DOFITOR-873318 format. One record per atom (N, C-alpha, C): residue number from 1; residue in one letter; atom name; z, y, x. Coordinates in nm, 2 decimals, decimal comma. Atoms other than C-alpha are relative to their C-alpha. Layout:
{NUM 'a' 'CA' {Z Y X}}
...
//
This chain:
{1 'm' 'N' {0,14 -0,11 -0,02}}
{1 'm' 'CA' {6,89 11,49 5,75}}
{1 'm' 'C' {-0,04 -0,04 0,15}}
{2 'k' 'N' {0,11 -0,04 -0,09}}
{2 'k' 'CA' {6,80 11,42 6,12}}
{2 'k' 'C' {-0,13 -0,09 -0,05}}
{3 'p' 'N' {0,17 0,06 0,00}}
{3 'p' 'CA' {6,54 11,14 6,09}}
{3 'p' 'C' {-0,14 0,09 -0,09}}
{4 'a' 'N' {0,12 -0,10 0,02}}
{4 'a' 'CA' {6,35 11,41 5,84}}
{4 'a' 'C' {-0,02 0,09 0,06}}
{5 'f' 'N' {-0,01 -0,05 -0,04}}
{5 'f' 'CA' {6,41 11,68 6,03}}
{5 'f' 'C' {-0,07 -0,06 0,12}}
{6 'd' 'N' {0,01 0,04 -0,12}}
{6 'd' 'CA' {6,28 11,48 6,33}}
{6 'd' 'C' {-0,16 -0,06 -0,05}}
{7 'k' 'N' {0,12 0,00 0,02}}
{7 'k' 'CA' {5,91 11,40 6,13}}
{7 'k' 'C' {-0,03 0,14 -0,01}}
{8 'l' 'N' {0,04 -0,13 0,04}}
{8 'l' 'CA' {5,91 11,72 6,01}}
{8 'l' 'C' {-0,02 0,05 0,21}}
{9 'm' 'N' {0,00 -0,09 -0,14}}
{9 'm' 'CA' {5,92 11,83 6,42}}
{9 'm' 'C' {-0,16 -0,10 0,04}}
{10 'k' 'N' {0,17 0,07 -0,04}}
{10 'k' 'CA' {5,63 11,54 6,46}}
{10 'k' 'C' {-0,16 0,14 -0,11}}
{11 'e' 'N' {0,17 -0,04 0,06}}
{11 'e' 'CA' {5,41 11,68 6,16}}
{11 'e' 'C' {-0,03 0,18 0,05}}
{12 'y' 'N' {0,04 -0,15 -0,02}}
{12 'y' 'CA' {5,44 12,09 6,30}}
{12 'y' 'C' {-0,01 -0,02 0,21}}
{13 'e' 'N' {0,02 0,02 -0,15}}
{13 'e' 'CA' {5,38 11,94 6,68}}
{13 'e' 'C' {-0,11 0,05 0,09}}
{14 'g' 'N' {0,14 -0,09 -0,01}}
{14 'g' 'CA' {5,11 12,16 6,85}}
{14 'g' 'C' {-0,05 0,08 -0,17}}
{15 'h' 'N' {-0,03 -0,06 0,11}}
{15 'h' 'CA' {5,08 12,39 6,55}}
{15 'h' 'C' {-0,03 0,17 0,08}}
{16 'a' 'N' {0,01 -0,12 -0,15}}
{16 'a' 'CA' {4,93 12,72 6,68}}
{16 'a' 'C' {0,02 0,12 -0,07}}
{17 't' 'N' {-0,12 -0,19 0,03}}
{17 't' 'CA' {5,14 12,96 6,49}}
{17 't' 'C' {0,15 -0,04 -0,12}}
{18 'a' 'N' {-0,11 -0,02 0,02}}
{18 'a' 'CA' {5,39 12,78 6,41}}
{18 'a' 'C' {0,18 -0,12 0,06}}
{19 'g' 'N' {-0,05 0,13 -0,02}}
{19 'g' 'CA' {5,68 12,52 6,52}}
{19 'g' 'C' {0,20 0,00 -0,08}}
{20 'v' 'N' {-0,20 0,08 0,06}}
{20 'v' 'CA' {6,02 12,31 6,42}}
{20 'v' 'C' {0,07 -0,07 0,17}}
{21 'f' 'N' {-0,13 0,02 -0,18}}
{21 'f' 'CA' {6,27 12,25 6,77}}
{21 'f' 'C' {0,13 -0,02 -0,04}}
{22 'd' 'N' {-0,19 0,07 0,02}}
{22 'd' 'CA' {6,64 12,06 6,76}}
{22 'd' 'C' {0,03 0,09 0,14}}
{23 'v' 'N' {-0,09 -0,05 -0,16}}
{23 'v' 'CA' {6,87 12,26 6,99}}
{23 'v' 'C' {0,07 -0,08 -0,04}}
{24 'd' 'N' {-0,22 0,02 -0,05}}
{24 'd' 'CA' {7,22 12,12 7,13}}
{24 'd' 'C' {0,08 0,11 0,05}}
{25 'c' 'N' {-0,07 -0,12 -0,03}}
{25 'c' 'CA' {7,38 12,36 7,08}}
{25 'c' 'C' {0,18 -0,02 0,06}}
{26 't' 'N' {-0,12 -0,03 -0,12}}
{26 't' 'CA' {7,67 12,23 7,31}}
{26 't' 'C' {-0,02 -0,03 0,07}}
{27 'a' 'N' {0,05 -0,01 -0,16}}
{27 'a' 'CA' {7,47 12,19 7,62}}
{27 'a' 'C' {-0,07 0,17 0,03}}
{28 'a' 'N' {0,16 -0,15 -0,11}}
{28 'a' 'CA' {7,11 12,42 7,80}}
{28 'a' 'C' {0,02 0,11 -0,16}}
{29 'g' 'N' {0,02 -0,02 0,11}}
{29 'g' 'CA' {7,15 12,48 7,43}}
{29 'g' 'C' {0,05 0,20 -0,08}}
{30 'k' 'N' {-0,10 -0,02 0,11}}
{30 'k' 'CA' {7,42 12,63 7,33}}
{30 'k' 'C' {0,03 0,23 -0,02}}
{31 'p' 'N' {0,03 -0,17 -0,09}}
{31 'p' 'CA' {7,33 13,07 7,52}}
{31 'p' 'C' {-0,06 0,01 -0,21}}
{32 'l' 'N' {0,09 -0,03 0,04}}
{32 'l' 'CA' {7,07 13,03 7,23}}
{32 'l' 'C' {-0,01 0,07 -0,11}}
{33 'c' 'N' {-0,05 0,04 0,07}}
{33 'c' 'CA' {7,27 12,93 6,96}}
{33 'c' 'C' {0,10 0,12 -0,09}}
{34 'd' 'N' {-0,07 -0,12 -0,02}}
{34 'd' 'CA' {7,57 13,17 7,03}}
{34 'd' 'C' {-0,08 0,16 -0,06}}
{35 's' 'N' {0,05 -0,06 0,03}}
{35 's' 'CA' {7,31 13,47 7,01}}
{35 's' 'C' {-0,06 0,07 -0,13}}
{36 'n' 'N' {0,14 0,03 0,15}}
{36 'n' 'CA' {7,10 13,35 6,67}}
{36 'n' 'C' {0,18 -0,05 -0,13}}
{37 'g' 'N' {-0,10 -0,01 0,06}}
{37 'g' 'CA' {7,50 13,34 6,51}}
{37 'g' 'C' {0,03 -0,13 -0,06}}
{38 'v' 'N' {-0,04 0,17 0,08}}
{38 'v' 'CA' {7,56 12,93 6,44}}
{38 'v' 'C' {0,08 -0,04 0,07}}
{39 'r' 'N' {-0,16 0,06 0,05}}
{39 'r' 'CA' {7,85 12,81 6,38}}
{39 'r' 'C' {0,01 -0,11 -0,02}}
{40 'g' 'N' {-0,05 0,14 0,09}}
{40 'g' 'CA' {7,82 12,49 6,17}}
{40 'g' 'C' {-0,11 -0,09 0,11}}
{41 'f' 'N' {0,09 0,07 -0,06}}
{41 'f' 'CA' {7,63 12,19 6,26}}
{41 'f' 'C' {0,01 -0,07 -0,13}}
{42 'p' 'N' {0,19 -0,05 -0,04}}
{42 'p' 'CA' {7,35 12,10 6,14}}
{42 'p' 'C' {0,00 0,15 -0,04}}
{43 't' 'N' {0,03 -0,08 0,07}}
{43 't' 'CA' {7,18 12,46 6,07}}
{43 't' 'C' {-0,06 0,02 0,07}}
{44 'i' 'N' {0,10 -0,03 0,02}}
{44 'i' 'CA' {6,89 12,55 5,99}}
{44 'i' 'C' {-0,07 0,10 0,03}}
{45 'k' 'N' {0,09 -0,13 -0,02}}
{45 'k' 'CA' {6,71 12,89 6,12}}
{45 'k' 'C' {-0,11 0,01 0,02}}
{46 'y' 'N' {0,14 -0,03 0,06}}
{46 'y' 'CA' {6,35 13,03 6,04}}
{46 'y' 'C' {-0,04 0,13 0,02}}
{47 'g' 'N' {-0,02 -0,10 0,07}}
{47 'g' 'CA' {6,20 13,34 6,07}}
{47 'g' 'C' {-0,07 -0,01 0,20}}
{48 'd' 'N' {0,11 -0,08 -0,16}}
{48 'd' 'CA' {6,05 13,55 6,37}}
{48 'd' 'C' {0,10 -0,01 0,13}}
{49 'p' 'N' {-0,11 0,03 -0,10}}
{49 'p' 'CA' {6,27 13,46 6,72}}
{49 'p' 'C' {0,05 0,02 0,03}}
{50 'n' 'N' {-0,10 -0,15 -0,07}}
{50 'n' 'CA' {6,41 13,75 6,82}}
{50 'n' 'C' {0,11 0,00 -0,13}}
{51 's' 'N' {-0,10 -0,11 0,17}}
{51 's' 'CA' {6,56 13,79 6,41}}
{51 's' 'C' {-0,02 -0,13 -0,09}}
{52 'l' 'N' {-0,02 0,08 0,10}}
{52 'l' 'CA' {6,66 13,44 6,27}}
{52 'l' 'C' {0,03 0,01 -0,10}}
{53 'e' 'N' {-0,03 0,06 0,11}}
{53 'e' 'CA' {6,71 13,36 5,95}}
{53 'e' 'C' {0,03 -0,09 -0,03}}
{54 'a' 'N' {-0,11 0,09 0,08}}
{54 'a' 'CA' {6,95 13,11 5,72}}
{54 'a' 'C' {-0,11 -0,09 -0,04}}
{55 'y' 'N' {0,09 0,03 0,12}}
{55 'y' 'CA' {6,73 12,86 5,57}}
{55 'y' 'C' {0,19 -0,06 -0,09}}
{56 'e' 'N' {-0,11 0,07 0,11}}
{56 'e' 'CA' {6,99 12,72 5,25}}
{56 'e' 'C' {-0,05 -0,09 -0,06}}
{57 'g' 'N' {0,02 0,14 0,16}}
{57 'g' 'CA' {6,77 12,46 5,04}}
{57 'g' 'C' {0,00 -0,11 0,04}}
{58 'g' 'N' {0,01 0,11 0,00}}
{58 'g' 'CA' {6,70 12,11 5,04}}
{58 'g' 'C' {0,00 -0,10 0,19}}
{59 'r' 'N' {0,05 0,02 -0,14}}
{59 'r' 'CA' {6,75 11,92 5,35}}
{59 'r' 'C' {-0,09 -0,17 -0,03}}
{60 'd' 'N' {0,09 0,09 -0,05}}
{60 'd' 'CA' {6,55 11,61 5,26}}
{60 'd' 'C' {-0,20 -0,04 0,06}}
{61 'y' 'N' {0,15 -0,03 -0,10}}
{61 'y' 'CA' {6,17 11,55 5,42}}
{61 'y' 'C' {-0,05 0,14 -0,13}}
{62 'd' 'N' {0,01 -0,09 0,05}}
{62 'd' 'CA' {6,06 11,71 5,11}}
{62 'd' 'C' {-0,06 0,07 0,00}}
{63 's' 'N' {-0,07 -0,17 0,03}}
{63 's' 'CA' {6,23 12,02 5,05}}
{63 's' 'C' {-0,06 0,04 0,17}}
{64 'l' 'N' {0,05 -0,08 -0,18}}
{64 'l' 'CA' {6,17 12,06 5,47}}
{64 'l' 'C' {-0,14 0,08 -0,01}}
{65 'l' 'N' {0,15 -0,05 0,06}}
{65 'l' 'CA' {5,82 12,04 5,41}}
{65 'l' 'C' {-0,04 0,05 -0,05}}
{66 'k' 'N' {-0,05 -0,06 0,15}}
{66 'k' 'CA' {5,83 12,20 5,12}}
{66 'k' 'C' {-0,03 0,18 0,05}}
{67 'f' 'N' {0,03 -0,04 0,02}}
{67 'f' 'CA' {5,90 12,47 5,24}}
{67 'f' 'C' {-0,05 0,11 0,15}}
{68 'c' 'N' {0,08 -0,07 -0,16}}
{68 'c' 'CA' {5,76 12,53 5,63}}
{68 'c' 'C' {-0,16 0,03 -0,07}}
{69 'q' 'N' {0,07 -0,06 0,10}}
{69 'q' 'CA' {5,47 12,51 5,41}}
{69 'q' 'C' {-0,01 0,17 -0,06}}
{70 'e' 'N' {-0,01 -0,15 0,10}}
{70 'e' 'CA' {5,57 12,82 5,19}}
{70 'e' 'C' {0,00 0,10 0,11}}
{71 'n' 'N' {-0,09 -0,11 -0,09}}
{71 'n' 'CA' {5,71 12,98 5,49}}
{71 'n' 'C' {-0,04 0,03 0,11}}
{72 'l' 'N' {0,04 0,06 -0,11}}
{72 'l' 'CA' {5,63 12,89 5,83}}
{72 'l' 'C' {-0,09 0,12 0,10}}
{73 'k' 'N' {0,17 -0,09 -0,07}}
{73 'k' 'CA' {5,33 13,13 5,95}}
{73 'k' 'C' {0,06 0,20 0,03}}
{74 'p' 'N' {-0,02 -0,13 -0,01}}
{74 'p' 'CA' {5,34 13,45 6,09}}
{74 'p' 'C' {0,01 0,12 -0,10}}
{75 'v' 'N' {-0,09 -0,15 0,09}}
{75 'v' 'CA' {5,57 13,74 5,97}}
{75 'v' 'C' {-0,01 0,17 0,04}}
{76 'c' 'N' {0,05 -0,08 -0,08}}
{76 'c' 'CA' {5,58 14,10 6,01}}
{76 'c' 'C' {0,12 0,03 0,13}}
{77 's' 'N' {-0,08 0,02 -0,04}}
{77 's' 'CA' {5,75 14,17 6,33}}
{77 's' 'C' {-0,11 0,13 0,13}}
{78 'p' 'N' {0,11 -0,07 -0,06}}
{78 'p' 'CA' {5,63 14,43 6,64}}
{78 'p' 'C' {-0,05 -0,15 0,08}}
{79 'a' 'N' {0,09 0,13 -0,12}}
{79 'a' 'CA' {5,46 14,12 6,80}}
{79 'a' 'C' {-0,19 -0,01 -0,11}}
{80 'n' 'N' {0,07 -0,01 0,09}}
{80 'n' 'CA' {5,26 14,12 6,42}}
{80 'n' 'C' {0,03 0,14 -0,07}}
{81 'i' 'N' {0,00 -0,16 0,13}}
{81 'i' 'CA' {5,28 14,48 6,26}}
{81 'i' 'C' {-0,16 0,03 -0,09}}
{82 'e' 'N' {0,11 -0,09 0,10}}
{82 'e' 'CA' {4,98 14,49 6,07}}
{82 'e' 'C' {0,03 -0,11 -0,14}}
{83 'l' 'N' {-0,02 0,11 0,12}}
{83 'l' 'CA' {5,12 14,20 5,91}}
{83 'l' 'C' {0,15 0,06 -0,15}}
{84 'c' 'N' {-0,17 -0,02 0,06}}
{84 'c' 'CA' {5,41 14,46 5,84}}
{84 'c' 'C' {-0,06 0,14 -0,15}}
{85 'd' 'N' {0,01 -0,11 0,05}}
{85 'd' 'CA' {5,45 14,72 5,53}}
{85 'd' 'C' {0,05 0,06 -0,03}}
{86 'e' 'N' {0,06 -0,08 -0,11}}
{86 'e' 'CA' {5,41 15,06 5,58}}
{86 'e' 'C' {0,19 0,07 0,05}}
{87 'a' 'N' {-0,12 -0,04 -0,01}}
{87 'a' 'CA' {5,81 15,07 5,54}}
{87 'a' 'C' {0,08 -0,10 0,13}}
{88 'q' 'N' {-0,02 0,10 -0,22}}
{88 'q' 'CA' {5,88 14,79 5,83}}
{88 'q' 'C' {-0,10 0,06 0,11}}
{89 't' 'N' {0,11 -0,10 -0,13}}
{89 't' 'CA' {5,57 14,99 6,00}}
{89 't' 'C' {0,10 0,10 0,04}}
{90 'a' 'N' {-0,15 -0,09 -0,10}}
{90 'a' 'CA' {5,85 15,26 6,02}}
{90 'a' 'C' {0,09 0,01 0,05}}
{91 'n' 'N' {-0,14 0,07 -0,11}}
{91 'n' 'CA' {6,13 15,08 6,09}}
{91 'n' 'C' {-0,01 -0,05 0,16}}
{92 'i' 'N' {0,01 0,04 -0,03}}
{92 'i' 'CA' {6,00 14,89 6,34}}
{92 'i' 'C' {-0,08 0,18 0,15}}
{93 'n' 'N' {0,07 -0,14 -0,10}}
{93 'n' 'CA' {5,80 15,25 6,53}}
{93 'n' 'C' {0,15 0,07 0,03}}
{94 'k' 'N' {-0,10 -0,13 -0,07}}
{94 'k' 'CA' {6,18 15,45 6,50}}
{94 'k' 'C' {0,04 -0,10 0,08}}
{95 'f' 'N' {-0,10 0,09 -0,10}}
{95 'f' 'CA' {6,31 15,15 6,68}}
{95 'f' 'C' {-0,15 -0,01 0,20}}
{96 't' 'N' {0,14 0,01 -0,18}}
{96 't' 'CA' {5,98 15,14 6,98}}
{96 't' 'C' {0,00 0,17 0,05}}
{97 's' 'N' {-0,03 -0,15 -0,09}}
{97 's' 'CA' {6,06 15,52 7,03}}
{97 's' 'C' {0,08 0,05 0,02}}
{98 'm' 'N' {-0,13 0,00 -0,06}}
{98 'm' 'CA' {6,35 15,45 7,12}}
{98 'm' 'C' {0,04 -0,05 0,19}}
{99 't' 'N' {-0,01 0,10 -0,16}}
{99 't' 'CA' {6,42 15,41 7,53}}
{99 't' 'C' {0,10 -0,12 -0,01}}
{100 'd' 'N' {-0,03 0,12 -0,04}}
{100 'd' 'CA' {6,52 15,09 7,65}}
{100 'd' 'C' {0,23 0,02 0,01}}
{101 'a' 'N' {-0,15 -0,04 -0,06}}
{101 'a' 'CA' {6,88 15,27 7,74}}
{101 'a' 'C' {0,09 0,01 -0,17}}
{102 'e' 'N' {-0,04 0,01 0,08}}
{102 'e' 'CA' {6,91 15,34 7,37}}
{102 'e' 'C' {0,02 -0,12 -0,09}}
{103 'l' 'N' {0,07 0,08 0,12}}
{103 'l' 'CA' {6,79 15,06 7,19}}
{103 'l' 'C' {0,14 -0,18 0,09}}
{104 'a' 'N' {-0,11 0,06 -0,02}}
{104 'a' 'CA' {7,03 14,85 7,39}}
{104 'a' 'C' {0,12 0,05 -0,04}}
{105 'a' 'N' {-0,16 -0,08 0,10}}
{105 'a' 'CA' {7,35 15,06 7,31}}
{105 'a' 'C' {0,02 -0,03 -0,13}}
{106 'l' 'N' {0,04 0,03 0,17}}
{106 'l' 'CA' {7,20 15,03 6,89}}
{106 'l' 'C' {0,05 -0,20 0,02}}
{107 'i' 'N' {0,04 0,19 0,04}}
{107 'i' 'CA' {7,19 14,65 6,95}}
{107 'i' 'C' {0,24 -0,07 0,07}}
{108 'k' 'N' {-0,11 0,02 -0,07}}
{108 'k' 'CA' {7,52 14,63 7,18}}
{108 'k' 'C' {0,12 0,07 -0,11}}
{109 'a' 'N' {-0,17 -0,10 0,19}}
{109 'a' 'CA' {7,73 14,88 6,86}}
{109 'a' 'C' {-0,03 -0,08 -0,08}}
{110 'g' 'N' {0,04 0,07 0,09}}
{110 'g' 'CA' {7,60 14,61 6,65}}
{110 'g' 'C' {0,07 -0,15 0,02}}
{111 'a' 'N' {-0,06 0,12 0,02}}
{111 'a' 'CA' {7,71 14,31 6,83}}
{111 'a' 'C' {0,14 0,01 -0,03}}
{112 'd' 'N' {-0,12 -0,07 0,04}}
{112 'd' 'CA' {8,05 14,49 6,87}}
{112 'd' 'C' {0,06 0,06 -0,15}}
{113 'k' 'N' {0,05 0,00 0,15}}
{113 'k' 'CA' {8,01 14,58 6,48}}
{113 'k' 'C' {0,13 -0,18 -0,09}}
{114 'k' 'N' {0,01 0,13 0,04}}
{114 'k' 'CA' {7,98 14,18 6,43}}
{114 'k' 'C' {0,14 0,01 0,04}}
{115 's' 'N' {-0,10 0,04 -0,11}}
{115 's' 'CA' {8,23 14,08 6,72}}
{115 's' 'C' {0,17 0,06 -0,08}}
{116 'd' 'N' {-0,09 -0,05 0,01}}
{116 'd' 'CA' {8,49 14,33 6,54}}
{116 'd' 'C' {0,09 -0,03 -0,16}}
{117 'a' 'N' {-0,03 -0,01 0,07}}
{117 'a' 'CA' {8,48 14,24 6,16}}
{117 'a' 'C' {0,04 -0,12 0,04}}
{118 'e' 'N' {-0,04 0,16 -0,15}}
{118 'e' 'CA' {8,50 13,82 6,36}}
{118 'e' 'C' {0,16 0,02 -0,07}}
{119 'k' 'N' {-0,12 0,01 -0,05}}
{119 'k' 'CA' {8,82 13,98 6,48}}
{119 'k' 'C' {0,03 0,03 -0,13}}
{120 't' 'N' {-0,07 -0,07 0,05}}
{120 't' 'CA' {8,98 14,13 6,20}}
{120 't' 'C' {0,00 -0,09 -0,16}}
{121 'f' 'N' {-0,02 0,14 0,16}}
{121 'f' 'CA' {8,88 13,82 5,89}}
{121 'f' 'C' {0,06 -0,10 0,11}}
{122 'k' 'N' {-0,14 0,08 -0,09}}
{122 'k' 'CA' {9,06 13,60 6,16}}
{122 'k' 'C' {0,14 0,06 0,01}}
{123 'd' 'N' {-0,12 0,00 -0,06}}
{123 'd' 'CA' {9,36 13,75 6,25}}
{123 'd' 'C' {0,02 -0,02 -0,15}}
{124 'e' 'N' {-0,02 0,02 0,14}}
{124 'e' 'CA' {9,38 13,83 5,82}}
{124 'e' 'C' {0,05 -0,12 0,00}}
{125 'v' 'N' {-0,05 0,19 0,04}}
{125 'v' 'CA' {9,35 13,45 5,74}}
{125 'v' 'C' {0,12 -0,04 0,09}}
{126 's' 'N' {-0,10 0,07 -0,02}}
{126 's' 'CA' {9,57 13,42 5,99}}
{126 's' 'C' {0,17 0,03 -0,09}}
{127 'k' 'N' {-0,11 -0,07 0,06}}
{127 'k' 'CA' {9,84 13,66 5,85}}
{127 'k' 'C' {0,00 -0,05 -0,16}}
{128 'l' 'N' {0,03 0,08 0,08}}
{128 'l' 'CA' {9,76 13,45 5,52}}
{128 'l' 'C' {0,09 -0,07 -0,02}}
{129 'q' 'N' {-0,08 0,14 0,01}}
{129 'q' 'CA' {9,85 13,15 5,60}}
{129 'q' 'C' {0,11 0,04 0,01}}
{130 'k' 'N' {-0,09 -0,01 -0,04}}
{130 'k' 'CA' {10,12 13,24 5,73}}
{130 'k' 'C' {0,10 -0,01 -0,07}}
{131 'n' 'N' {-0,05 -0,02 0,18}}
{131 'n' 'CA' {10,24 13,39 5,41}}
{131 'n' 'C' {-0,04 -0,10 -0,10}}
{132 'y' 'N' {-0,01 0,14 0,04}}
{132 'y' 'CA' {10,13 13,14 5,27}}
{132 'y' 'C' {0,10 -0,14 0,03}}
{133 'e' 'N' {-0,11 0,10 -0,03}}
{133 'e' 'CA' {10,38 12,90 5,42}}
{133 'e' 'C' {0,10 0,08 -0,03}}
{134 'a' 'N' {-0,08 -0,06 0,10}}
{134 'a' 'CA' {10,59 13,12 5,37}}
{134 'a' 'C' {0,06 0,00 -0,21}}
{135 'l' 'N' {-0,02 0,07 0,18}}
{135 'l' 'CA' {10,60 13,10 4,98}}
{135 'l' 'C' {-0,04 -0,11 0,00}}
{136 't' 'N' {0,01 0,15 0,05}}
{136 't' 'CA' {10,53 12,75 4,98}}
{136 't' 'C' {0,16 -0,04 0,07}}
{137 'a' 'N' {-0,16 0,09 -0,10}}
{137 'a' 'CA' {10,85 12,70 5,22}}
{137 'a' 'C' {0,11 0,08 -0,11}}
{138 'a' 'N' {-0,12 -0,03 0,12}}
{138 'a' 'CA' {11,06 12,92 4,93}}
{138 'a' 'C' {0,00 -0,04 -0,10}}
{139 'k' 'N' {0,04 0,06 0,09}}
{139 'k' 'CA' {10,84 12,76 4,62}}
{139 'k' 'C' {0,14 -0,11 -0,06}}
{140 'e' 'N' {-0,11 0,16 0,04}}
{140 'e' 'CA' {11,03 12,44 4,74}}
{140 'e' 'C' {0,12 0,02 -0,01}}
{141 'a' 'N' {-0,13 0,00 -0,01}}
{141 'a' 'CA' {11,35 12,56 4,82}}
{141 'a' 'C' {0,05 0,01 -0,13}}
{142 'a' 'N' {-0,11 -0,03 0,19}}
{142 'a' 'CA' {11,42 12,73 4,50}}
{142 'a' 'C' {-0,06 -0,14 -0,15}}
{143 'l' 'N' {0,01 0,12 0,06}}
{143 'l' 'CA' {11,27 12,37 4,33}}
{143 'l' 'C' {0,12 -0,06 -0,01}}
{144 'e' 'N' {-0,09 0,11 -0,02}}
{144 'e' 'CA' {11,48 12,18 4,49}}
{144 'e' 'C' {0,15 0,06 0,03}}
{145 'e' 'N' {-0,19 -0,04 0,03}}
{145 'e' 'CA' {11,82 12,40 4,43}}
{145 'e' 'C' {-0,05 0,03 -0,17}}
{146 'v' 'N' {-0,03 0,04 0,15}}
{146 'v' 'CA' {11,71 12,42 4,05}}
{146 'v' 'C' {0,03 -0,17 -0,06}}
{147 'd' 'N' {-0,04 0,18 0,04}}
{147 'd' 'CA' {11,67 12,01 4,11}}
{147 'd' 'C' {0,15 -0,03 0,00}}
{148 'n' 'N' {-0,11 0,02 -0,03}}
{148 'n' 'CA' {12,02 11,97 4,29}}
{148 'n' 'C' {0,11 0,07 -0,08}}
{149 's' 'N' {-0,11 0,01 0,01}}
{149 's' 'CA' {12,22 12,18 4,05}}
{149 's' 'C' {-0,02 0,05 -0,13}}
{150 'g' 'N' {-0,02 0,12 0,10}}
{150 'g' 'CA' {12,21 11,97 3,74}}
{150 'g' 'C' {-0,08 0,03 -0,10}}
{151 'v' 'N' {0,14 -0,05 0,03}}
{151 'v' 'CA' {11,96 12,13 3,56}}
{151 'v' 'C' {-0,08 -0,13 -0,09}}
{152 's' 'N' {0,03 0,18 0,05}}
{152 's' 'CA' {11,80 11,74 3,46}}
{152 's' 'C' {0,12 0,01 -0,07}}
{153 't' 'N' {-0,11 0,07 0,10}}
{153 't' 'CA' {12,14 11,62 3,36}}
{153 't' 'C' {0,03 0,11 -0,13}}
{154 'a' 'N' {0,02 -0,08 0,13}}
{154 'a' 'CA' {12,19 11,95 3,10}}
{154 'a' 'C' {-0,13 0,00 -0,08}}
{155 'k' 'N' {0,08 0,05 0,08}}
{155 'k' 'CA' {11,86 11,87 3,00}}
{155 'k' 'C' {0,02 -0,08 -0,07}}
{156 'a' 'N' {0,00 0,13 0,04}}
{156 'a' 'CA' {11,96 11,52 2,93}}
{156 'a' 'C' {0,12 0,02 -0,10}}
{157 'v' 'N' {-0,09 -0,01 0,09}}
{157 'v' 'CA' {12,24 11,64 2,75}}
{157 'v' 'C' {-0,04 0,07 -0,18}}
{158 'q' 'N' {0,00 -0,06 0,12}}
{158 'q' 'CA' {12,11 11,86 2,55}}
{158 'q' 'C' {-0,07 -0,04 -0,14}}
{159 'a' 'N' {0,09 0,11 0,03}}
{159 'a' 'CA' {11,85 11,58 2,43}}
{159 'a' 'C' {0,07 -0,15 -0,08}}
{160 'h' 'N' {-0,05 0,12 0,08}}
{160 'h' 'CA' {12,13 11,36 2,33}}
{160 'h' 'C' {0,02 0,07 -0,12}}
{161 'k' 'N' {-0,10 -0,13 0,14}}
{161 'k' 'CA' {12,32 11,66 2,10}}
{161 'k' 'C' {-0,11 -0,02 -0,09}}
{162 'a' 'N' {0,14 -0,04 0,08}}
{162 'a' 'CA' {11,98 11,70 1,96}}
{162 'a' 'C' {-0,01 -0,17 -0,09}}
{163 't' 'N' {0,03 0,09 0,04}}
{163 't' 'CA' {11,93 11,35 1,89}}
{163 't' 'C' {0,14 -0,07 -0,11}}
{164 'a' 'N' {-0,07 0,04 0,05}}
{164 'a' 'CA' {12,28 11,24 1,78}}
{164 'a' 'C' {0,06 0,13 -0,12}}
{165 'a' 'N' {-0,06 -0,14 0,15}}
{165 'a' 'CA' {12,34 11,59 1,49}}
{165 'a' 'C' {-0,16 -0,05 -0,06}}
{166 'k' 'N' {0,07 -0,03 0,10}}
{166 'k' 'CA' {11,99 11,45 1,38}}
{166 'k' 'C' {0,04 -0,20 -0,14}}
{167 'd' 'N' {-0,03 0,11 0,09}}
{167 'd' 'CA' {12,19 11,08 1,30}}
{167 'd' 'C' {0,10 0,05 -0,09}}
{168 'e' 'N' {-0,16 -0,03 0,05}}
{168 'e' 'CA' {12,51 11,25 1,18}}
{168 'e' 'C' {-0,12 0,02 -0,18}}
{169 'l' 'N' {0,08 0,00 0,15}}
{169 'l' 'CA' {12,23 11,37 0,88}}
{169 'l' 'C' {0,00 -0,10 -0,13}}
//
């Protein structure tokens, strides 16, 4: 994918309204990646720089270029309110009328809620993993107990008796 993405970056270099950029999330770009929810690599995001969305399309050059041609254009945002529909404008105006402190509190509450959801998810997955391991151990112990109880020999005896009975007829 990297060669296709590098070619795309050259294609959009110096573009008036769109850009394609490569960010190293393990170095200086880490804060940018963290603030935009990048958790795996490679991740492609697009849209308003302050509210990026995940790209889920093809990773070859032609797919990336087609997506860019269709989607990398000015979009509704506080900086481009003339591109917004009525509902989007109302939403932006609602937030614009808030004080900086109110906006900060709202954003923090959202970040806290996301963080709490992530923590709950990780905690519950950990519990499931421990339960899975306990169930697997119990199953293995039960199977081993059956194998050691002579059931296999009993099956062989039963099959032998059935064959002997047929032979007598």
